[in-house]
PDB file of N, CA, C and O in Angstrom:
ATOM      1  N   MET A   1      12.729 -92.407   0.712  1.00  0.00           N
ATOM      2  CA  MET A   1      13.306 -92.321   2.523  1.00  0.00           C
ATOM      3  C   MET A   1      14.168 -91.002   2.243  1.00  0.00           C
ATOM      4  O   MET A   1      13.640 -89.975   2.670  1.00  0.00           O
ATOM      5  N   PHE A   2      15.494 -90.837   1.553  1.00  0.00           N
ATOM      6  CA  PHE A   2      16.492 -89.474   1.576  1.00  0.00           C
ATOM      7  C   PHE A   2      15.398 -88.281   1.428  1.00  0.00           C
ATOM      8  O   PHE A   2      15.789 -87.321   2.093  1.00  0.00           O
ATOM      9  N   HIS A   3      14.073 -87.996   0.737  1.00  0.00           N
ATOM     10  CA  HIS A   3      13.364 -86.912   0.730  1.00  0.00           C
ATOM     11  C   HIS A   3      13.744 -86.886   2.121  1.00  0.00           C
ATOM     12  O   HIS A   3      14.738 -86.329   2.588  1.00  0.00           O
ATOM     13  N   LEU A   4      12.638 -87.705   2.897  1.00  0.00           N
ATOM     14  CA  LEU A   4      12.036 -87.394   4.240  1.00  0.00           C
ATOM     15  C   LEU A   4      12.648 -86.551   5.147  1.00  0.00           C
ATOM     16  O   LEU A   4      12.201 -85.523   5.657  1.00  0.00           O
ATOM     17  N   ILE A   5      14.271 -87.370   5.374  1.00  0.00           N
ATOM     18  CA  ILE A   5      15.263 -87.334   6.126  1.00  0.00           C
ATOM     19  C   ILE A   5      15.722 -85.901   5.124  1.00  0.00           C
ATOM     20  O   ILE A   5      16.151 -85.180   6.025  1.00  0.00           O
ATOM     21  N   TRP A   6      15.844 -85.283   4.155  1.00  0.00           N
ATOM     22  CA  TRP A   6      16.201 -84.005   3.880  1.00  0.00           C
ATOM     23  C   TRP A   6      15.035 -83.090   4.770  1.00  0.00           C
ATOM     24  O   TRP A   6      15.143 -82.618   5.902  1.00  0.00           O
ATOM     25  N   TYR A   7      14.355 -83.055   4.202  1.00  0.00           N
ATOM     26  CA  TYR A   7      12.794 -82.346   4.359  1.00  0.00           C
ATOM     27  C   TYR A   7      12.784 -81.901   6.467  1.00  0.00           C
ATOM     28  O   TYR A   7      12.131 -81.022   7.030  1.00  0.00           O
ATOM     29  N   LEU A   8      14.048 -83.211   7.266  1.00  0.00           N
ATOM     30  CA  LEU A   8      14.003 -83.185   8.444  1.00  0.00           C
ATOM     31  C   LEU A   8      14.983 -82.018   8.608  1.00  0.00           C
ATOM     32  O   LEU A   8      14.857 -80.945   9.199  1.00  0.00           O
ATOM     33  N   LEU A   9      15.929 -82.510   7.955  1.00  0.00           N
ATOM     34  CA  LEU A   9      17.183 -81.988   8.183  1.00  0.00           C
ATOM     35  C   LEU A   9      16.957 -80.355   8.044  1.00  0.00           C
ATOM     36  O   LEU A   9      17.290 -79.734   9.054  1.00  0.00           O
ATOM     37  N   ILE A  10      16.416 -79.523   6.893  1.00  0.00           N
ATOM     38  CA  ILE A  10      16.236 -78.598   6.303  1.00  0.00           C
ATOM     39  C   ILE A  10      15.190 -78.151   7.183  1.00  0.00           C
ATOM     40  O   ILE A  10      14.865 -76.965   7.119  1.00  0.00           O
ATOM     41  N   GLY A  11      14.709 -78.790   7.860  1.00  0.00           N
ATOM     42  CA  GLY A  11      13.021 -77.893   8.546  1.00  0.00           C
ATOM     43  C   GLY A  11      13.862 -77.736   9.904  1.00  0.00           C
ATOM     44  O   GLY A  11      13.491 -76.833  10.654  1.00  0.00           O
ATOM     45  N   LEU A  12      15.320 -78.780  10.429  1.00  0.00           N
ATOM     46  CA  LEU A  12      15.278 -78.488  11.376  1.00  0.00           C
ATOM     47  C   LEU A  12      16.817 -77.376  11.542  1.00  0.00           C
ATOM     48  O   LEU A  12      17.412 -77.155  12.596  1.00  0.00           O
ATOM     49  N   ILE A  13      17.048 -77.010  10.628  1.00  0.00           N
ATOM     50  CA  ILE A  13      17.849 -75.861  10.283  1.00  0.00           C
ATOM     51  C   ILE A  13      17.509 -74.849  10.338  1.00  0.00           C
ATOM     52  O   ILE A  13      18.028 -73.918  10.954  1.00  0.00           O
ATOM     53  N   SER A  14      16.265 -74.854   9.494  1.00  0.00           N
ATOM     54  CA  SER A  14      15.660 -73.035   9.427  1.00  0.00           C
ATOM     55  C   SER A  14      14.919 -73.373  10.614  1.00  0.00           C
ATOM     56  O   SER A  14      15.941 -73.551  11.277  1.00  0.00           O
ATOM     57  N   GLY A  15      14.153 -73.571  11.300  1.00  0.00           N
ATOM     58  CA  GLY A  15      13.954 -73.500  12.512  1.00  0.00           C
ATOM     59  C   GLY A  15      14.503 -73.031  13.842  1.00  0.00           C
ATOM     60  O   GLY A  15      13.918 -72.536  14.805  1.00  0.00           O
ATOM     61  N   VAL A  16      15.977 -73.360  13.613  1.00  0.00           N
ATOM     62  CA  VAL A  16      16.980 -73.489  14.907  1.00  0.00           C
ATOM     63  C   VAL A  16      17.612 -71.476  14.679  1.00  0.00           C
ATOM     64  O   VAL A  16      17.936 -70.646  15.528  1.00  0.00           O
ATOM     65  N   VAL A  17      17.528 -71.391  13.039  1.00  0.00           N
ATOM     66  CA  VAL A  17      18.179 -70.347  13.016  1.00  0.00           C
ATOM     67  C   VAL A  17      16.475 -68.867  12.804  1.00  0.00           C
ATOM     68  O   VAL A  17      16.555 -67.642  12.894  1.00  0.00           O
ATOM     69  N   ALA A  18      15.299 -69.674  12.545  1.00  0.00           N
ATOM     70  CA  ALA A  18      13.909 -68.491  13.014  1.00  0.00           C
ATOM     71  C   ALA A  18      14.077 -68.573  14.602  1.00  0.00           C
ATOM     72  O   ALA A  18      13.851 -67.449  15.052  1.00  0.00           O
ATOM     73  N   LYS A  19      14.354 -69.380  15.510  1.00  0.00           N
ATOM     74  CA  LYS A  19      13.944 -69.365  16.883  1.00  0.00           C
ATOM     75  C   LYS A  19      15.268 -68.408  17.202  1.00  0.00           C
ATOM     76  O   LYS A  19      15.392 -67.643  18.159  1.00  0.00           O
ATOM     77  N   SER A  20      15.884 -68.571  16.514  1.00  0.00           N
ATOM     78  CA  SER A  20      17.267 -67.632  17.293  1.00  0.00           C
ATOM     79  C   SER A  20      17.507 -66.292  17.129  1.00  0.00           C
ATOM     80  O   SER A  20      18.234 -65.591  17.833  1.00  0.00           O
ATOM     81  N   VAL A  21      16.629 -65.845  15.818  1.00  0.00           N
ATOM     82  CA  VAL A  21      16.363 -64.337  15.432  1.00  0.00           C
ATOM     83  C   VAL A  21      15.512 -63.888  16.004  1.00  0.00           C
ATOM     84  O   VAL A  21      15.542 -62.690  16.286  1.00  0.00           O
ATOM     85  N   MET A  22      14.322 -64.796  16.421  1.00  0.00           N
ATOM     86  CA  MET A  22      13.223 -64.786  16.958  1.00  0.00           C
ATOM     87  C   MET A  22      13.296 -64.283  19.142  1.00  0.00           C
ATOM     88  O   MET A  22      12.557 -63.737  19.962  1.00  0.00           O
ATOM     89  N   HIS A  23      14.733 -64.960  19.110  1.00  0.00           N
ATOM     90  CA  HIS A  23      14.653 -65.561  20.618  1.00  0.00           C
ATOM     91  C   HIS A  23      13.232 -66.118  21.330  1.00  0.00           C
ATOM     92  O   HIS A  23      12.683 -65.561  22.280  1.00  0.00           O
ATOM     93  N   VAL A  24      12.838 -67.134  20.774  1.00  0.00           N
ATOM     94  CA  VAL A  24      11.748 -68.399  21.244  1.00  0.00           C
ATOM     95  C   VAL A  24      11.976 -69.437  21.336  1.00  0.00           C
ATOM     96  O   VAL A  24      12.227 -70.299  20.494  1.00  0.00           O
ATOM     97  N   HIS A  25      11.888 -69.454  22.698  1.00  0.00           N
ATOM     98  CA  HIS A  25      12.573 -71.170  23.008  1.00  0.00           C
ATOM     99  C   HIS A  25      11.148 -72.280  22.891  1.00  0.00           C
ATOM    100  O   HIS A  25       9.995 -72.095  23.280  1.00  0.00           O
ATOM    101  N   MET A  26      11.796 -73.522  22.166  1.00  0.00           N
ATOM    102  CA  MET A  26      10.660 -74.189  21.886  1.00  0.00           C
ATOM    103  C   MET A  26      11.183 -75.683  21.839  1.00  0.00           C
ATOM    104  O   MET A  26      12.413 -75.675  21.889  1.00  0.00           O
ATOM    105  N   THR A  27      10.650 -76.987  21.759  1.00  0.00           N
ATOM    106  CA  THR A  27      10.655 -77.614  21.418  1.00  0.00           C
ATOM    107  C   THR A  27      11.357 -78.233  19.887  1.00  0.00           C
ATOM    108  O   THR A  27      11.198 -77.960  18.697  1.00  0.00           O
ATOM    109  N   ILE A  28      12.144 -79.140  20.610  1.00  0.00           N
ATOM    110  CA  ILE A  28      12.550 -79.669  19.000  1.00  0.00           C
ATOM    111  C   ILE A  28      12.017 -80.213  17.764  1.00  0.00           C
ATOM    112  O   ILE A  28      12.273 -80.187  16.560  1.00  0.00           O
ATOM    113  N   PHE A  29      10.921 -80.862  18.792  1.00  0.00           N
ATOM    114  CA  PHE A  29       9.723 -80.760  18.204  1.00  0.00           C
ATOM    115  C   PHE A  29       8.801 -80.063  17.066  1.00  0.00           C
ATOM    116  O   PHE A  29       8.799 -80.329  15.864  1.00  0.00           O
ATOM    117  N   TRP A  30       8.103 -79.205  17.680  1.00  0.00           N
ATOM    118  CA  TRP A  30       8.191 -77.697  17.117  1.00  0.00           C
ATOM    119  C   TRP A  30       9.336 -76.904  16.804  1.00  0.00           C
ATOM    120  O   TRP A  30       9.230 -75.678  16.768  1.00  0.00           O
ATOM    121  N   THR A  31      10.284 -77.406  16.603  1.00  0.00           N
ATOM    122  CA  THR A  31      11.694 -76.296  15.882  1.00  0.00           C
ATOM    123  C   THR A  31      10.973 -76.599  14.571  1.00  0.00           C
ATOM    124  O   THR A  31      10.415 -75.867  13.753  1.00  0.00           O
ATOM    125  N   ILE A  32      11.225 -78.318  14.660  1.00  0.00           N
ATOM    126  CA  ILE A  32      11.442 -78.976  13.134  1.00  0.00           C
ATOM    127  C   ILE A  32       9.768 -78.591  12.576  1.00  0.00           C
ATOM    128  O   ILE A  32       9.661 -78.238  11.402  1.00  0.00           O
ATOM    129  N   VAL A  33       9.164 -78.629  12.988  1.00  0.00           N
ATOM    130  CA  VAL A  33       7.634 -78.238  12.250  1.00  0.00           C
ATOM    131  C   VAL A  33       7.251 -76.846  12.148  1.00  0.00           C
ATOM    132  O   VAL A  33       6.234 -76.451  11.578  1.00  0.00           O
ATOM    133  N   LEU A  34       8.331 -75.938  12.875  1.00  0.00           N
ATOM    134  CA  LEU A  34       8.248 -74.590  12.348  1.00  0.00           C
ATOM    135  C   LEU A  34       8.716 -74.432  10.863  1.00  0.00           C
ATOM    136  O   LEU A  34       8.111 -73.856   9.959  1.00  0.00           O
ATOM    137  N   GLY A  35      10.267 -75.247  10.792  1.00  0.00           N
ATOM    138  CA  GLY A  35      10.856 -74.996   9.692  1.00  0.00           C
ATOM    139  C   GLY A  35      10.545 -75.518   8.653  1.00  0.00           C
ATOM    140  O   GLY A  35      10.958 -75.045   7.594  1.00  0.00           O
ATOM    141  N   ILE A  36       9.312 -77.208   8.697  1.00  0.00           N
ATOM    142  CA  ILE A  36       9.247 -77.323   7.731  1.00  0.00           C
ATOM    143  C   ILE A  36       7.816 -76.474   7.323  1.00  0.00           C
ATOM    144  O   ILE A  36       7.624 -76.302   6.120  1.00  0.00           O
ATOM    145  N   ILE A  37       7.242 -76.170   7.872  1.00  0.00           N
ATOM    146  CA  ILE A  37       5.918 -75.174   7.497  1.00  0.00           C
ATOM    147  C   ILE A  37       6.666 -73.719   6.710  1.00  0.00           C
ATOM    148  O   ILE A  37       6.160 -73.026   5.827  1.00  0.00           O
ATOM    149  N   GLY A  38       7.866 -73.575   7.296  1.00  0.00           N
ATOM    150  CA  GLY A  38       8.447 -72.137   6.785  1.00  0.00           C
ATOM    151  C   GLY A  38       8.725 -72.679   5.777  1.00  0.00           C
ATOM    152  O   GLY A  38       8.500 -71.878   4.869  1.00  0.00           O
ATOM    153  N   SER A  39       9.192 -73.845   5.289  1.00  0.00           N
ATOM    154  CA  SER A  39       9.537 -74.140   4.147  1.00  0.00           C
ATOM    155  C   SER A  39       8.739 -74.463   2.800  1.00  0.00           C
ATOM    156  O   SER A  39       9.154 -74.482   1.641  1.00  0.00           O
ATOM    157  N   ILE A  40       6.967 -74.810   3.512  1.00  0.00           N
ATOM    158  CA  ILE A  40       6.345 -74.621   2.586  1.00  0.00           C
ATOM    159  C   ILE A  40       6.099 -73.414   2.042  1.00  0.00           C
ATOM    160  O   ILE A  40       5.899 -73.132   0.861  1.00  0.00           O
ATOM    161  N   LEU A  41       6.140 -72.423   3.405  1.00  0.00           N
ATOM    162  CA  LEU A  41       5.515 -71.100   2.450  1.00  0.00           C
ATOM    163  C   LEU A  41       6.749 -70.007   1.796  1.00  0.00           C
ATOM    164  O   LEU A  41       6.596 -68.966   1.158  1.00  0.00           O
ATOM    165  N   GLY A  42       7.711 -70.544   2.134  1.00  0.00           N
ATOM    166  CA  GLY A  42       8.979 -70.140   1.119  1.00  0.00           C
ATOM    167  C   GLY A  42       9.155 -70.731  -0.070  1.00  0.00           C
ATOM    168  O   GLY A  42       9.617 -70.205  -1.083  1.00  0.00           O
ATOM    169  N   GLY A  43       8.673 -72.145   0.104  1.00  0.00           N
ATOM    170  CA  GLY A  43       8.744 -72.778  -1.477  1.00  0.00           C
ATOM    171  C   GLY A  43       7.891 -72.089  -2.646  1.00  0.00           C
ATOM    172  O   GLY A  43       7.934 -71.724  -3.821  1.00  0.00           O
ATOM    173  N   GLY A  44       7.031 -72.174  -1.423  1.00  0.00           N
ATOM    174  CA  GLY A  44       5.925 -71.503  -2.467  1.00  0.00           C
ATOM    175  C   GLY A  44       5.985 -70.424  -2.892  1.00  0.00           C
ATOM    176  O   GLY A  44       5.391 -70.509  -3.967  1.00  0.00           O
ATOM    177  N   VAL A  45       6.435 -69.064  -2.725  1.00  0.00           N
ATOM    178  CA  VAL A  45       6.941 -67.869  -2.252  1.00  0.00           C
ATOM    179  C   VAL A  45       8.041 -68.256  -4.014  1.00  0.00           C
ATOM    180  O   VAL A  45       7.605 -68.300  -5.165  1.00  0.00           O
ATOM    181  N   THR A  46       9.098 -68.408  -3.652  1.00  0.00           N
ATOM    182  CA  THR A  46      10.097 -68.704  -4.743  1.00  0.00           C
ATOM    183  C   THR A  46       9.901 -69.365  -6.370  1.00  0.00           C
ATOM    184  O   THR A  46      10.399 -69.232  -7.488  1.00  0.00           O
ATOM    185  N   HIS A  47       8.742 -70.219  -5.623  1.00  0.00           N
ATOM    186  CA  HIS A  47       7.852 -70.982  -6.843  1.00  0.00           C
ATOM    187  C   HIS A  47       7.103 -70.125  -7.827  1.00  0.00           C
ATOM    188  O   HIS A  47       6.780 -70.406  -8.981  1.00  0.00           O
ATOM    189  N   MET A  48       6.897 -69.052  -7.160  1.00  0.00           N
ATOM    190  CA  MET A  48       5.416 -68.036  -7.849  1.00  0.00           C
ATOM    191  C   MET A  48       6.708 -67.253  -8.566  1.00  0.00           C
ATOM    192  O   MET A  48       6.211 -66.840  -9.614  1.00  0.00           O
ATOM    193  N   PHE A  49       7.954 -66.880  -8.549  1.00  0.00           N
ATOM    194  CA  PHE A  49       8.849 -65.841  -8.833  1.00  0.00           C
ATOM    195  C   PHE A  49       9.588 -66.923  -9.624  1.00  0.00           C
ATOM    196  O   PHE A  49       8.782 -67.145 -10.527  1.00  0.00           O
ATOM    197  N   SER A  50      10.657 -67.749  -9.837  1.00  0.00           N
ATOM    198  CA  SER A  50      11.143 -68.537 -10.325  1.00  0.00           C
ATOM    199  C   SER A  50      11.437 -70.108 -10.244  1.00  0.00           C
ATOM    200  O   SER A  50      11.915 -70.638  -9.241  1.00  0.00           O
ATOM    201  N   ARG A  51      11.180 -70.627 -11.132  1.00  0.00           N
ATOM    202  CA  ARG A  51      10.702 -72.301 -11.355  1.00  0.00           C
ATOM    203  C   ARG A  51      13.126 -72.479 -11.234  1.00  0.00           C
ATOM    204  O   ARG A  51      14.043 -71.726 -11.563  1.00  0.00           O
ATOM    205  N   PRO A  52      13.062 -73.661 -10.696  1.00  0.00           N
ATOM    206  CA  PRO A  52      14.556 -74.591 -10.294  1.00  0.00           C
ATOM    207  C   PRO A  52      14.737 -74.500 -11.766  1.00  0.00           C
ATOM    208  O   PRO A  52      14.026 -74.124 -12.698  1.00  0.00           O
ATOM    209  N   THR A  53      16.347 -75.139 -11.606  1.00  0.00           N
ATOM    210  CA  THR A  53      16.739 -75.122 -13.626  1.00  0.00           C
ATOM    211  C   THR A  53      16.006 -76.723 -13.822  1.00  0.00           C
ATOM    212  O   THR A  53      15.275 -77.170 -14.706  1.00  0.00           O
ATOM    213  N   ASN A  54      16.685 -77.454 -12.316  1.00  0.00           N
ATOM    214  CA  ASN A  54      16.816 -79.293 -12.620  1.00  0.00           C
ATOM    215  C   ASN A  54      15.542 -79.465 -12.000  1.00  0.00           C
ATOM    216  O   ASN A  54      15.200 -80.645 -11.917  1.00  0.00           O
ATOM    217  N   GLU A  55      14.620 -78.494 -11.470  1.00  0.00           N
ATOM    218  CA  GLU A  55      13.009 -79.148 -10.945  1.00  0.00           C
ATOM    219  C   GLU A  55      13.364 -80.272 -10.032  1.00  0.00           C
ATOM    220  O   GLU A  55      12.804 -81.362 -10.152  1.00  0.00           O
ATOM    221  N   ARG A  56      14.177 -80.074  -9.220  1.00  0.00           N
ATOM    222  CA  ARG A  56      14.955 -80.754  -7.630  1.00  0.00           C
ATOM    223  C   ARG A  56      14.747 -80.095  -6.787  1.00  0.00           C
ATOM    224  O   ARG A  56      13.729 -80.329  -6.137  1.00  0.00           O
ATOM    225  N   TYR A  57      15.582 -79.001  -6.415  1.00  0.00           N
ATOM    226  CA  TYR A  57      15.120 -78.606  -5.241  1.00  0.00           C
ATOM    227  C   TYR A  57      15.676 -76.703  -6.394  1.00  0.00           C
ATOM    228  O   TYR A  57      16.074 -76.527  -7.545  1.00  0.00           O
ATOM    229  N   HIS A  58      15.366 -75.729  -5.193  1.00  0.00           N
ATOM    230  CA  HIS A  58      15.552 -74.628  -5.437  1.00  0.00           C
ATOM    231  C   HIS A  58      17.090 -74.083  -4.966  1.00  0.00           C
ATOM    232  O   HIS A  58      17.286 -74.622  -3.876  1.00  0.00           O
ATOM    233  N   PRO A  59      17.889 -73.515  -5.204  1.00  0.00           N
ATOM    234  CA  PRO A  59      19.433 -72.803  -4.623  1.00  0.00           C
ATOM    235  C   PRO A  59      19.016 -71.726  -3.110  1.00  0.00           C
ATOM    236  O   PRO A  59      19.702 -71.551  -2.103  1.00  0.00           O
ATOM    237  N   ALA A  60      17.772 -71.204  -3.427  1.00  0.00           N
ATOM    238  CA  ALA A  60      17.431 -70.649  -2.398  1.00  0.00           C
ATOM    239  C   ALA A  60      17.146 -71.158  -1.149  1.00  0.00           C
ATOM    240  O   ALA A  60      17.333 -70.483  -0.137  1.00  0.00           O
ATOM    241  N   GLY A  61      16.745 -72.192  -1.122  1.00  0.00           N
ATOM    242  CA  GLY A  61      15.908 -72.971  -0.399  1.00  0.00           C
ATOM    243  C   GLY A  61      15.783 -73.311   0.725  1.00  0.00           C
ATOM    244  O   GLY A  61      14.857 -73.994   1.163  1.00  0.00           O
ATOM    245  N   LEU A  62      17.028 -72.721   1.549  1.00  0.00           N
ATOM    246  CA  LEU A  62      17.275 -72.545   2.676  1.00  0.00           C
ATOM    247  C   LEU A  62      16.801 -71.244   3.736  1.00  0.00           C
ATOM    248  O   LEU A  62      16.229 -71.013   4.802  1.00  0.00           O
ATOM    249  N   ILE A  63      17.741 -70.378   2.186  1.00  0.00           N
ATOM    250  CA  ILE A  63      17.451 -68.946   2.718  1.00  0.00           C
ATOM    251  C   ILE A  63      15.703 -68.649   3.456  1.00  0.00           C
ATOM    252  O   ILE A  63      15.157 -68.234   4.478  1.00  0.00           O
ATOM    253  N   PHE A  64      15.346 -69.299   1.860  1.00  0.00           N
ATOM    254  CA  PHE A  64      13.286 -68.784   2.235  1.00  0.00           C
ATOM    255  C   PHE A  64      13.231 -69.499   2.995  1.00  0.00           C
ATOM    256  O   PHE A  64      12.977 -68.733   3.925  1.00  0.00           O
ATOM    257  N   SER A  65      13.266 -70.578   3.487  1.00  0.00           N
ATOM    258  CA  SER A  65      12.838 -71.622   4.703  1.00  0.00           C
ATOM    259  C   SER A  65      13.063 -71.031   6.034  1.00  0.00           C
ATOM    260  O   SER A  65      12.295 -71.230   6.975  1.00  0.00           O
ATOM    261  N   THR A  66      14.060 -70.346   6.099  1.00  0.00           N
ATOM    262  CA  THR A  66      14.534 -69.520   7.101  1.00  0.00           C
ATOM    263  C   THR A  66      13.488 -68.089   7.306  1.00  0.00           C
ATOM    264  O   THR A  66      13.044 -67.711   8.390  1.00  0.00           O
ATOM    265  N   LEU A  67      13.246 -67.440   5.981  1.00  0.00           N
ATOM    266  CA  LEU A  67      12.404 -66.374   6.459  1.00  0.00           C
ATOM    267  C   LEU A  67      11.145 -66.866   6.089  1.00  0.00           C
ATOM    268  O   LEU A  67      10.265 -66.007   6.045  1.00  0.00           O
ATOM    269  N   GLY A  68      10.809 -68.042   5.805  1.00  0.00           N
ATOM    270  CA  GLY A  68       8.881 -68.223   5.503  1.00  0.00           C
ATOM    271  C   GLY A  68       8.862 -68.378   7.173  1.00  0.00           C
ATOM    272  O   GLY A  68       7.944 -67.947   7.871  1.00  0.00           O
ATOM    273  N   ALA A  69      10.547 -69.368   7.896  1.00  0.00           N
ATOM    274  CA  ALA A  69       9.821 -69.573   9.295  1.00  0.00           C
ATOM    275  C   ALA A  69       9.635 -68.933  10.569  1.00  0.00           C
ATOM    276  O   ALA A  69       8.865 -69.063  11.521  1.00  0.00           O
ATOM    277  N   ILE A  70      11.061 -67.855  10.115  1.00  0.00           N
ATOM    278  CA  ILE A  70      10.528 -66.212  10.837  1.00  0.00           C
ATOM    279  C   ILE A  70       9.020 -65.639  10.984  1.00  0.00           C
ATOM    280  O   ILE A  70       8.340 -65.185  11.904  1.00  0.00           O
ATOM    281  N   LEU A  71       8.867 -65.870   9.729  1.00  0.00           N
ATOM    282  CA  LEU A  71       7.653 -64.538   9.509  1.00  0.00           C
ATOM    283  C   LEU A  71       6.590 -65.494   9.669  1.00  0.00           C
ATOM    284  O   LEU A  71       5.472 -64.988   9.577  1.00  0.00           O
ATOM    285  N   VAL A  72       6.631 -67.184   9.959  1.00  0.00           N
ATOM    286  CA  VAL A  72       5.579 -67.753  10.854  1.00  0.00           C
ATOM    287  C   VAL A  72       5.574 -67.492  12.526  1.00  0.00           C
ATOM    288  O   VAL A  72       4.584 -67.501  13.258  1.00  0.00           O
ATOM    289  N   LEU A  73       6.734 -67.298  12.838  1.00  0.00           N
ATOM    290  CA  LEU A  73       7.221 -67.045  14.376  1.00  0.00           C
ATOM    291  C   LEU A  73       6.271 -65.489  14.531  1.00  0.00           C
ATOM    292  O   LEU A  73       5.455 -65.478  15.453  1.00  0.00           O
ATOM    293  N   PHE A  74       6.380 -64.171  13.622  1.00  0.00           N
ATOM    294  CA  PHE A  74       6.433 -62.934  13.771  1.00  0.00           C
ATOM    295  C   PHE A  74       4.635 -63.038  13.957  1.00  0.00           C
ATOM    296  O   PHE A  74       4.030 -62.411  14.827  1.00  0.00           O
ATOM    297  N   ILE A  75       3.777 -64.234  12.647  1.00  0.00           N
ATOM    298  CA  ILE A  75       2.642 -63.732  13.002  1.00  0.00           C
ATOM    299  C   ILE A  75       2.173 -64.390  14.288  1.00  0.00           C
ATOM    300  O   ILE A  75       1.574 -63.659  15.078  1.00  0.00           O
ATOM    301  N   CYS A  76       2.355 -65.660  14.613  1.00  0.00           N
ATOM    302  CA  CYS A  76       2.416 -66.195  15.848  1.00  0.00           C
ATOM    303  C   CYS A  76       2.572 -64.990  17.228  1.00  0.00           C
ATOM    304  O   CYS A  76       1.790 -64.730  18.142  1.00  0.00           O
ATOM    305  N   TYR A  77       3.753 -64.510  16.932  1.00  0.00           N
ATOM    306  CA  TYR A  77       3.713 -63.265  17.788  1.00  0.00           C
ATOM    307  C   TYR A  77       2.807 -62.625  18.117  1.00  0.00           C
ATOM    308  O   TYR A  77       2.235 -62.573  19.206  1.00  0.00           O
ATOM    309  N   LYS A  78       2.538 -61.842  16.734  1.00  0.00           N
ATOM    310  CA  LYS A  78       1.241 -60.576  16.477  1.00  0.00           C
ATOM    311  C   LYS A  78      -0.022 -61.487  17.395  1.00  0.00           C
ATOM    312  O   LYS A  78      -0.240 -61.182  18.567  1.00  0.00           O
ATOM    313  N   LEU A  79      -0.730 -62.517  16.769  1.00  0.00           N
ATOM    314  CA  LEU A  79      -1.877 -63.263  17.171  1.00  0.00           C
ATOM    315  C   LEU A  79      -1.351 -63.721  18.466  1.00  0.00           C
ATOM    316  O   LEU A  79      -2.038 -64.740  18.401  1.00  0.00           O
ATOM    317  N   LYS A  80      -0.734 -63.862  19.585  1.00  0.00           N
ATOM    318  CA  LYS A  80      -0.904 -64.287  20.559  1.00  0.00           C
ATOM    319  C   LYS A  80      -0.462 -66.104  20.637  1.00  0.00           C
ATOM    320  O   LYS A  80      -0.349 -66.737  21.686  1.00  0.00           O
ATOM    321  N   ILE A  81      -0.302 -66.564  19.474  1.00  0.00           N
ATOM    322  CA  ILE A  81       0.078 -67.925  19.409  1.00  0.00           C
ATOM    323  C   ILE A  81       1.056 -67.956  20.488  1.00  0.00           C
ATOM    324  O   ILE A  81       1.526 -66.904  20.921  1.00  0.00           O
ATOM    325  N   HIS A  82       1.332 -68.889  20.866  1.00  0.00           N
ATOM    326  CA  HIS A  82       2.759 -69.871  21.929  1.00  0.00           C
ATOM    327  C   HIS A  82       2.749 -71.481  21.872  1.00  0.00           C
ATOM    328  O   HIS A  82       1.956 -72.398  22.082  1.00  0.00           O
ATOM    329  N   PHE A  83       3.979 -71.313  21.501  1.00  0.00           N
ATOM    330  CA  PHE A  83       4.320 -73.032  21.084  1.00  0.00           C
ATOM    331  C   PHE A  83       5.051 -73.575  22.811  1.00  0.00           C
ATOM    332  O   PHE A  83       5.436 -72.752  23.641  1.00  0.00           O
ATOM    333  N   PRO A  84       5.085 -74.762  22.977  1.00  0.00           N
ATOM    334  CA  PRO A  84       5.618 -75.238  24.111  1.00  0.00           C
ATOM    335  C   PRO A  84       6.756 -74.506  24.121  1.00  0.00           C
ATOM    336  O   PRO A  84       7.359 -74.182  23.098  1.00  0.00           O
ATOM    337  N   GLN A  85       7.222 -74.109  25.706  1.00  0.00           N
ATOM    338  CA  GLN A  85       8.884 -74.062  25.817  1.00  0.00           C
ATOM    339  C   GLN A  85       9.088 -74.489  26.606  1.00  0.00           C
ATOM    340  O   GLN A  85       8.313 -74.751  27.526  1.00  0.00           O
ATOM    341  N   VAL A  86      10.746 -74.820  26.492  1.00  0.00           N
ATOM    342  CA  VAL A  86      11.602 -75.584  26.813  1.00  0.00           C
ATOM    343  C   VAL A  86      11.984 -74.879  27.891  1.00  0.00           C
ATOM    344  O   VAL A  86      12.379 -73.725  27.726  1.00  0.00           O
ATOM    345  N   ASN A  87      11.914 -75.662  29.657  1.00  0.00           N
ATOM    346  CA  ASN A  87      12.608 -75.034  30.783  1.00  0.00           C
ATOM    347  C   ASN A  87      14.511 -74.776  30.239  1.00  0.00           C
ATOM    348  O   ASN A  87      15.303 -75.675  29.956  1.00  0.00           O
ATOM    349  N   PRO A  88      14.791 -73.178  30.246  1.00  0.00           N
ATOM    350  CA  PRO A  88      16.399 -72.854  30.111  1.00  0.00           C
ATOM    351  C   PRO A  88      16.825 -73.991  30.999  1.00  0.00           C
ATOM    352  O   PRO A  88      17.338 -74.989  30.493  1.00  0.00           O
ATOM    353  N   PHE A  89      16.634 -73.890  32.333  1.00  0.00           N
ATOM    354  CA  PHE A  89      17.266 -74.040  33.871  1.00  0.00           C
ATOM    355  C   PHE A  89      16.620 -75.485  33.782  1.00  0.00           C
ATOM    356  O   PHE A  89      16.721 -76.266  34.729  1.00  0.00           O
TER     357      PHE A  89
END
């Protein structure tokens, strides 16, 4: 159960950072989904090059999750895929 909460928390943090860098307004649900997709992408790339020492988590997890989320937003921007936006006013 704690792992699910941890995944949501890391997804939220990396999604918020990625959408701030890319200047995108989206709902909290899509922010978490973006962060989780970025975590899967970043975790896959990280595990290809180096394995974690304790087999539970990788120390660069949050960094590569954020980079993966930024990459997903960049690809969506280039393909003209839009997320549901939040009205800022």
